[in-house]
LOSEKE-254373 format. One record per residue (C-alpha): residue number from 1; y, z, x. Coordinates in Angstrom, 1 decimal, padded with zeros to 4 digits, always signed. Example, Ala and Ser with C-alpha at 12.3 -4.5 7.8 and 13.67 -1.06 7.14 Angstrom:
<pts>
<pt pos="1" v="-004.5" w="+007.8" u="+012.3"/>
<pt pos="2" v="-001.1" w="+007.1" u="+013.7"/>
</pts>
This chain:
<pts>
<pt pos="1" v="+034.5" w="-046.3" u="-014.5"/>
<pt pos="2" v="+032.6" w="-043.2" u="-013.1"/>
<pt pos="3" v="+028.9" w="-041.6" u="-014.6"/>
<pt pos="4" v="+029.3" w="-038.4" u="-014.1"/>
<pt pos="5" v="+025.4" w="-036.5" u="-014.5"/>
<pt pos="6" v="+024.4" w="-033.2" u="-015.3"/>
<pt pos="7" v="+021.7" w="-031.8" u="-014.3"/>
<pt pos="8" v="+019.6" w="-030.0" u="-016.9"/>
<pt pos="9" v="+019.2" w="-026.5" u="-015.3"/>
<pt pos="10" v="+020.0" w="-024.9" u="-018.9"/>
<pt pos="11" v="+016.9" w="-026.5" u="-020.9"/>
<pt pos="12" v="+014.8" w="-026.2" u="-017.4"/>
<pt pos="13" v="+015.6" w="-022.5" u="-017.0"/>
<pt pos="14" v="+015.1" w="-022.5" u="-020.7"/>
<pt pos="15" v="+011.5" w="-023.6" u="-020.6"/>
<pt pos="16" v="+010.5" w="-021.4" u="-017.5"/>
<pt pos="17" v="+012.0" w="-018.0" u="-019.6"/>
<pt pos="18" v="+009.7" w="-019.7" u="-022.6"/>
<pt pos="19" v="+006.1" w="-020.2" u="-020.8"/>
<pt pos="20" v="+006.7" w="-016.7" u="-019.1"/>
<pt pos="21" v="+007.6" w="-014.7" u="-022.0"/>
<pt pos="22" v="+003.9" w="-016.4" u="-023.9"/>
<pt pos="23" v="+002.3" w="-015.5" u="-020.8"/>
<pt pos="24" v="+003.6" w="-011.7" u="-020.8"/>
<pt pos="25" v="+003.1" w="-011.5" u="-023.8"/>
<pt pos="26" v="-000.6" w="-010.6" u="-024.4"/>
<pt pos="27" v="-002.0" w="-007.3" u="-025.7"/>
<pt pos="28" v="-005.7" w="-006.7" u="-025.4"/>
<pt pos="29" v="-008.4" w="-006.7" u="-023.5"/>
<pt pos="30" v="-008.6" w="-008.3" u="-020.1"/>
<pt pos="31" v="-009.3" w="-011.7" u="-019.8"/>
<pt pos="32" v="-013.1" w="-011.9" u="-018.4"/>
<pt pos="33" v="-013.8" w="-013.3" u="-015.2"/>
<pt pos="34" v="-014.0" w="-016.8" u="-015.3"/>
<pt pos="35" v="-017.7" w="-018.6" u="-016.9"/>
<pt pos="36" v="-020.3" w="-018.8" u="-014.5"/>
<pt pos="37" v="-021.7" w="-022.4" u="-013.6"/>
<pt pos="38" v="-025.5" w="-023.1" u="-012.7"/>
<pt pos="39" v="-028.6" w="-021.7" u="-013.4"/>
<pt pos="40" v="-029.9" w="-018.1" u="-012.9"/>
<pt pos="41" v="-030.9" w="-017.4" u="-009.6"/>
<pt pos="42" v="-032.3" w="-015.0" u="-006.4"/>
<pt pos="43" v="-033.1" w="-014.7" u="-002.5"/>
<pt pos="44" v="-034.1" w="-012.7" u="-000.3"/>
<pt pos="45" v="-033.3" w="-013.0" u="+003.3"/>
<pt pos="46" v="-031.4" w="-011.8" u="+006.4"/>
<pt pos="47" v="-027.9" w="-012.4" u="+006.2"/>
<pt pos="48" v="-027.6" w="-015.6" u="+008.8"/>
<pt pos="49" v="-023.7" w="-015.3" u="+009.6"/>
<pt pos="50" v="-020.5" w="-014.2" u="+007.6"/>
<pt pos="51" v="-017.7" w="-017.1" u="+006.3"/>
<pt pos="52" v="-014.3" w="-015.2" u="+007.2"/>
<pt pos="53" v="-010.2" w="-016.1" u="+005.3"/>
<pt pos="54" v="-007.1" w="-017.3" u="+006.9"/>
<pt pos="55" v="-006.8" w="-012.9" u="+007.4"/>
<pt pos="56" v="-010.7" w="-012.9" u="+008.6"/>
<pt pos="57" v="-011.3" w="-011.8" u="+004.9"/>
<pt pos="58" v="-014.8" w="-012.2" u="+004.6"/>
<pt pos="59" v="-015.0" w="-015.2" u="+001.5"/>
<pt pos="60" v="-018.8" w="-015.7" u="+001.3"/>
<pt pos="61" v="-021.8" w="-014.9" u="+003.9"/>
<pt pos="62" v="-025.5" w="-017.9" u="+004.7"/>
<pt pos="63" v="-028.9" w="-016.4" u="+003.8"/>
<pt pos="64" v="-031.8" w="-017.5" u="+005.9"/>
<pt pos="65" v="-029.3" w="-020.3" u="+007.0"/>
<pt pos="66" v="-029.2" w="-022.3" u="+003.8"/>
<pt pos="67" v="-028.2" w="-020.8" u="+000.6"/>
<pt pos="68" v="-024.4" w="-019.9" u="+000.6"/>
<pt pos="69" v="-023.4" w="-016.7" u="-001.4"/>
<pt pos="70" v="-019.8" w="-016.9" u="-003.5"/>
<pt pos="71" v="-017.8" w="-014.1" u="-004.4"/>
<pt pos="72" v="-014.1" w="-013.6" u="-005.6"/>
<pt pos="73" v="-011.6" w="-012.3" u="-002.9"/>
<pt pos="74" v="-011.7" w="-008.7" u="-004.2"/>
<pt pos="75" v="-015.4" w="-008.8" u="-003.7"/>
<pt pos="76" v="-014.7" w="-009.0" u="+000.3"/>
<pt pos="77" v="-012.9" w="-006.6" u="+001.0"/>
<pt pos="78" v="-015.3" w="-004.5" u="-000.9"/>
<pt pos="79" v="-018.2" w="-006.1" u="+001.2"/>
<pt pos="80" v="-016.2" w="-006.8" u="+004.5"/>
<pt pos="81" v="-018.0" w="-003.4" u="+005.6"/>
<pt pos="82" v="-020.6" w="-003.4" u="+004.2"/>
<pt pos="83" v="-022.5" w="-006.9" u="+005.2"/>
<pt pos="84" v="-023.3" w="-007.6" u="+009.0"/>
<pt pos="85" v="-025.1" w="-010.9" u="+010.5"/>
<pt pos="86" v="-029.2" w="-010.4" u="+010.3"/>
<pt pos="87" v="-029.0" w="-007.5" u="+007.9"/>
<pt pos="88" v="-031.7" w="-008.5" u="+005.1"/>
<pt pos="89" v="-030.4" w="-008.5" u="+001.7"/>
<pt pos="90" v="-031.3" w="-009.4" u="-001.5"/>
<pt pos="91" v="-029.0" w="-011.7" u="-004.0"/>
<pt pos="92" v="-029.3" w="-012.7" u="-007.2"/>
<pt pos="93" v="-026.9" w="-014.9" u="-009.5"/>
<pt pos="94" v="-025.9" w="-018.1" u="-010.7"/>
<pt pos="95" v="-027.1" w="-021.5" u="-008.4"/>
<pt pos="96" v="-025.3" w="-024.4" u="-008.1"/>
<pt pos="97" v="-025.3" w="-027.2" u="-005.4"/>
<pt pos="98" v="-021.9" w="-027.9" u="-003.2"/>
<pt pos="99" v="-019.7" w="-031.1" u="-003.0"/>
<pt pos="100" v="-021.8" w="-030.9" u="+000.8"/>
<pt pos="101" v="-025.3" w="-030.2" u="-000.2"/>
<pt pos="102" v="-025.5" w="-027.3" u="+000.1"/>
<pt pos="103" v="-027.5" w="-025.0" u="-002.4"/>
<pt pos="104" v="-024.4" w="-021.9" u="-003.5"/>
<pt pos="105" v="-024.9" w="-018.5" u="-005.4"/>
<pt pos="106" v="-021.9" w="-016.9" u="-007.3"/>
<pt pos="107" v="-023.2" w="-013.4" u="-006.7"/>
<pt pos="108" v="-023.7" w="-011.1" u="-009.6"/>
<pt pos="109" v="-025.7" w="-008.2" u="-007.7"/>
<pt pos="110" v="-026.0" w="-007.4" u="-004.2"/>
<pt pos="111" v="-028.7" w="-005.1" u="-002.7"/>
<pt pos="112" v="-028.0" w="-004.5" u="+001.0"/>
<pt pos="113" v="-029.6" w="-001.4" u="+003.3"/>
<pt pos="114" v="-030.9" w="+000.5" u="+000.2"/>
<pt pos="115" v="-028.0" w="+000.0" u="-002.0"/>
<pt pos="116" v="-027.3" w="-002.3" u="-004.9"/>
<pt pos="117" v="-023.9" w="-003.4" u="-006.2"/>
<pt pos="118" v="-022.4" w="-005.3" u="-009.0"/>
<pt pos="119" v="-019.7" w="-008.0" u="-009.7"/>
<pt pos="120" v="-018.3" w="-007.5" u="-013.0"/>
<pt pos="121" v="-019.8" w="-010.5" u="-015.5"/>
<pt pos="122" v="-018.0" w="-011.8" u="-018.9"/>
<pt pos="123" v="-018.7" w="-009.2" u="-021.9"/>
<pt pos="124" v="-019.0" w="-006.0" u="-019.8"/>
<pt pos="125" v="-015.6" w="-004.6" u="-020.2"/>
<pt pos="126" v="-016.0" w="-002.0" u="-022.2"/>
<pt pos="127" v="-013.3" w="-000.2" u="-024.9"/>
<pt pos="128" v="-012.2" w="+003.2" u="-023.3"/>
<pt pos="129" v="-010.6" w="+006.4" u="-024.3"/>
<pt pos="130" v="-010.3" w="+009.7" u="-021.9"/>
<pt pos="131" v="-007.8" w="+011.6" u="-020.2"/>
<pt pos="132" v="-007.3" w="+013.4" u="-017.0"/>
<pt pos="133" v="-004.9" w="+015.0" u="-014.6"/>
<pt pos="134" v="-002.4" w="+012.5" u="-012.4"/>
<pt pos="135" v="-002.9" w="+012.8" u="-009.1"/>
<pt pos="136" v="-000.9" w="+009.7" u="-007.6"/>
<pt pos="137" v="+001.2" w="+007.1" u="-008.9"/>
<pt pos="138" v="+000.3" w="+003.5" u="-007.7"/>
<pt pos="139" v="+002.6" w="+000.8" u="-006.7"/>
<pt pos="140" v="+002.5" w="-002.8" u="-006.1"/>
<pt pos="141" v="+004.6" w="-005.1" u="-003.2"/>
<pt pos="142" v="+007.4" w="-004.9" u="-005.3"/>
<pt pos="143" v="+008.1" w="-001.5" u="-005.4"/>
<pt pos="144" v="+007.7" w="-001.1" u="-008.6"/>
<pt pos="145" v="+004.3" w="+001.4" u="-010.8"/>
<pt pos="146" v="+002.0" w="-000.3" u="-012.4"/>
<pt pos="147" v="-000.6" w="+002.1" u="-012.7"/>
<pt pos="148" v="-001.9" w="+005.9" u="-011.8"/>
<pt pos="149" v="-005.2" w="+007.7" u="-010.4"/>
<pt pos="150" v="-006.7" w="+010.2" u="-012.6"/>
<pt pos="151" v="-008.1" w="+013.1" u="-011.1"/>
<pt pos="152" v="-011.5" w="+011.9" u="-012.7"/>
<pt pos="153" v="-011.2" w="+009.0" u="-010.3"/>
<pt pos="154" v="-010.2" w="+006.8" u="-013.0"/>
<pt pos="155" v="-007.5" w="+003.9" u="-012.1"/>
<pt pos="156" v="-005.2" w="+003.2" u="-014.8"/>
<pt pos="157" v="-003.4" w="-000.2" u="-015.0"/>
<pt pos="158" v="-000.1" w="-000.1" u="-016.7"/>
<pt pos="159" v="+002.7" w="-003.1" u="-016.7"/>
<pt pos="160" v="+005.5" w="-001.8" u="-014.6"/>
<pt pos="161" v="+008.4" w="-002.1" u="-017.4"/>
<pt pos="162" v="+006.0" w="+000.3" u="-019.6"/>
<pt pos="163" v="+005.1" w="+002.6" u="-017.1"/>
<pt pos="164" v="+009.0" w="+002.8" u="-016.2"/>
<pt pos="165" v="+009.6" w="+003.9" u="-019.9"/>
<pt pos="166" v="+007.0" w="+006.3" u="-019.7"/>
<pt pos="167" v="+008.3" w="+007.7" u="-016.5"/>
<pt pos="168" v="+008.8" w="+011.2" u="-018.0"/>
<pt pos="169" v="+005.2" w="+011.4" u="-019.6"/>
<pt pos="170" v="+003.3" w="+009.4" u="-016.6"/>
<pt pos="171" v="+004.6" w="+012.0" u="-013.5"/>
<pt pos="172" v="+002.0" w="+013.5" u="-010.9"/>
<pt pos="173" v="+000.4" w="+016.7" u="-012.2"/>
<pt pos="174" v="+000.9" w="+015.9" u="-015.4"/>
<pt pos="175" v="-002.1" w="+015.4" u="-018.4"/>
<pt pos="176" v="-002.5" w="+012.1" u="-020.0"/>
<pt pos="177" v="-005.0" w="+010.4" u="-022.5"/>
<pt pos="178" v="-005.0" w="+006.8" u="-022.3"/>
<pt pos="179" v="-007.2" w="+004.3" u="-024.0"/>
<pt pos="180" v="-007.6" w="+000.8" u="-023.0"/>
<pt pos="181" v="-010.2" w="-001.8" u="-021.4"/>
<pt pos="182" v="-012.4" w="-000.7" u="-018.9"/>
<pt pos="183" v="-015.2" w="-001.7" u="-016.2"/>
<pt pos="184" v="-016.6" w="-000.6" u="-012.9"/>
<pt pos="185" v="-015.7" w="-002.1" u="-009.4"/>
<pt pos="186" v="-018.6" w="-003.1" u="-006.7"/>
<pt pos="187" v="-018.4" w="+000.8" u="-005.3"/>
<pt pos="188" v="-018.5" w="+002.0" u="-009.1"/>
<pt pos="189" v="-015.3" w="+003.0" u="-009.6"/>
<pt pos="190" v="-013.5" w="+002.8" u="-012.7"/>
<pt pos="191" v="-010.7" w="+000.9" u="-013.7"/>
<pt pos="192" v="-008.5" w="+000.5" u="-017.4"/>
<pt pos="193" v="-006.2" w="-001.6" u="-018.2"/>
<pt pos="194" v="-004.5" w="+001.0" u="-020.1"/>
<pt pos="195" v="-003.5" w="+000.2" u="-024.4"/>
<pt pos="196" v="-001.8" w="+003.5" u="-024.4"/>
<pt pos="197" v="-000.5" w="+006.2" u="-022.8"/>
<pt pos="198" v="-001.3" w="+009.9" u="-024.7"/>
<pt pos="199" v="-000.9" w="+007.7" u="-028.5"/>
<pt pos="200" v="+002.2" w="+006.2" u="-027.4"/>
<pt pos="201" v="+001.1" w="+002.5" u="-027.6"/>
<pt pos="202" v="+002.6" w="+000.1" u="-024.0"/>
<pt pos="203" v="+004.2" w="-002.7" u="-024.8"/>
<pt pos="204" v="+003.5" w="-005.8" u="-022.7"/>
<pt pos="205" v="+006.6" w="-007.0" u="-022.8"/>
<pt pos="206" v="+008.0" w="-010.2" u="-019.8"/>
<pt pos="207" v="+009.9" w="-009.1" u="-017.1"/>
<pt pos="208" v="+014.2" w="-009.2" u="-017.5"/>
<pt pos="209" v="+015.8" w="-012.1" u="-016.3"/>
<pt pos="210" v="+017.2" w="-009.9" u="-012.6"/>
<pt pos="211" v="+013.6" w="-009.7" u="-011.6"/>
<pt pos="212" v="+011.8" w="-011.9" u="-009.6"/>
<pt pos="213" v="+009.0" w="-014.9" u="-010.8"/>
<pt pos="214" v="+005.6" w="-013.8" u="-009.2"/>
</pts>
């Protein structure tokens, strides 16, 4: 007697689609950055060295040779052209210890060269309503439009399926009004997670089954 083993592919696929649907159907303000651990602290002194990731992106730096200042990857990209060894800085953030015993500060504000930069923290996402002229569409690595830039400098982020359905409205040169939740970037720019465009609510629907998972 021969036993035939049937792979449970359909069950697994259904489960994956269900999870994707739940994750993609979130509507409302973007999730705030993860909570920082440790007490509030500050340090000032000279940068001993910059530390790098695999593509030479700045991932952290040492101050006075014994304090490691860390930050999210997108912050490192903004700081890479600003920081250099031996530069004097003032840092505030949340202190903790690393597994190797180093003192660590997760960056909140940085003063370097007379400029003060701040990392958006939980609670700094605020309601936004504004308007402007679309001067550029933004494309992700799949070639989908995932946002647009307004002539007032605001960058509006939108899910690609919703942007496709608004193609006739969101076009270069068109005047649009948007509402959503905004935050300031490290370089002072305003980024808005758009919830409606010209009064039309954006549906954060899951991508179709033909799309590759991201």
